[in-house]
N, C-alpha and C positions, 0 to 999 in steps of 0.2 A: 796251794788252799791258800794261805794266807797272802800270798800277794792279792788276789782275786776279790777275796776280803777291803784288803787296801784299795783295791783301785775303783771296787763297789762305792767306799766309802769318800773315795776324792772326788770323783764324779758327780755327786749334788752339791758338794762345796764349790765346786767350778759355776761358777754364774757367765754366762757374757761378758764380756765388761761394756761399760757403756762409750757409748762413740760419746768422746770429748768434742765442743763447737757448735755449732747449728745445725738442726733436723733439716732434713734436704726440702721439707712441705714448707717451713720459715722462708728458705731462700728463695725457693720460685714466688713465694704470695711475693715478697719485698721485688723479686726483680720485676712478676707482673705489675705490679703499682709503678715501679720507678719507669715502666715502659709506655703506660698511661699517661703518666705525668708529663712526661717527655713529650710524647705525642701532642695533647694538648698546648703544650705553650709554643711548641712549633706550627701549629694549626691558628694559634691566637695571635704569633708573629704575621705568619701569612694575611691572615684576614686585617687584622688592623694597619700594616704596612701599605696591603693595596687600597684602603679606603681614602689613608691622607694623599696618596700620587694621581687620585681622581680626581681631587678639585678641579671644576674647570677655569681658564684663567679667565681676568676679569674681562670682560669686554662692556668697551665704550657704549652708551647708547646711541642706538644710529636715528640720524635726525630725520625727521618724520618732514617731506614736504606736505602742504597743506594749501588749498586754492579754491578760496570762496568765490561760490558763485551768488549774483542776484537773487532779489527774491522773485519766485514764480508766485502769480496770484491767477488760478483757472477755476470754471466752473465746473462743476463735477457733475456726472453723469449719474442722478437722483430722481428717481418716480415719485418719491415725498415733497416735491417742491424746490426751490431753488437755493440750493449748496455752493458755495467756491471755497476753495482751497489755497492758503496762503504757505509755500513751504520756502525752505532759504536752505541751502545746501553747502555744506563743503567738502572735497574730494579730496580722500590721503593719497599722493601718488608715490609710484615704488620708484620715480628717476625727475628729480629736480629736474630735470631740462624738459620734461613734459611741459611745465609751467608756458614756456612760449609758444608750445606747438598749440596749448588750448585756450591761450589768449586771440594766436591767429583763428581758430575755427569756434570762437564763442558763440556766433549768431548760429552757426548748423546745430550746436549742442543744444543749444535751448529750442531749437523747434523742437530738433527729438524727444527732448525729455517734454514737451508741452505737449507731443502726441501721444504723449505714455500717459499723461497725466490724465488729460482729458476724458479719457472711456472710463476712468475708475470713477466706483462707487462708493456713498459712505461707510458702506457695509465693510465693503474691503480695505478699507485706510483706515476705520478705528481697531483692525484687529490688529493682534501683533504680530502675526504673521504675515497678512498683507503686506504692515508695513516693512519687514524682513524681505520681502518678494519686492516690494516697489524699489529696496536699496540694492537688490541683484539687478535688476532689471535697470538702472539707473547705471548701474556700474559696466553691465554687460555695451549698453547703446555707446557709453564714452571711450569703452576698449574697443567697439568694432574700429572708430574712428582714428583712436591713437596711435601712433607707429613709434614715437621713442615714450617707453615705460609702459603702465598700463596703472589702472585704478584700482587700488587694494580695499579700499573702506570707505561706504558712503556715508556723512552722518547729516541728520538731519536737525538742524540748530533753532528753528523753526518750525512749528508744525501746526497749525489753526485749521479747523474745518469749522465754517459756520452756514 
């Protein structure tokens, strides 16, 4: 019995020993934070190194070939009176070799463009959309007769309607 009393007295005195070192929760939190920082650093390195390597090489500007045409002066079809159009155009070409061909067929081109301009009305010519359609029509007519290269753009350098 004396032993039992001693055992009972000793038991409450024995407390579980405090663990030395870091608690398990703190180790897990530190590990997760380190993983997030490492993933962020790897992602940043991947994206920044990718954008630097995507820089396009410097290209030399392409030489543009422009062929000027003589002025066109035509009477336009207008009900409100006699009006005329003075138009000077220049053609941007995709191939410099097309210039020689255009010089040879110049009368044919002028005739084709004159046929295109004559039925136009004042209202069609003064509208921005009408001017754009006229550019497209001129480019289409010239491209129909060209064998070398093509017209990429039509510039109006003078456009007078009276």
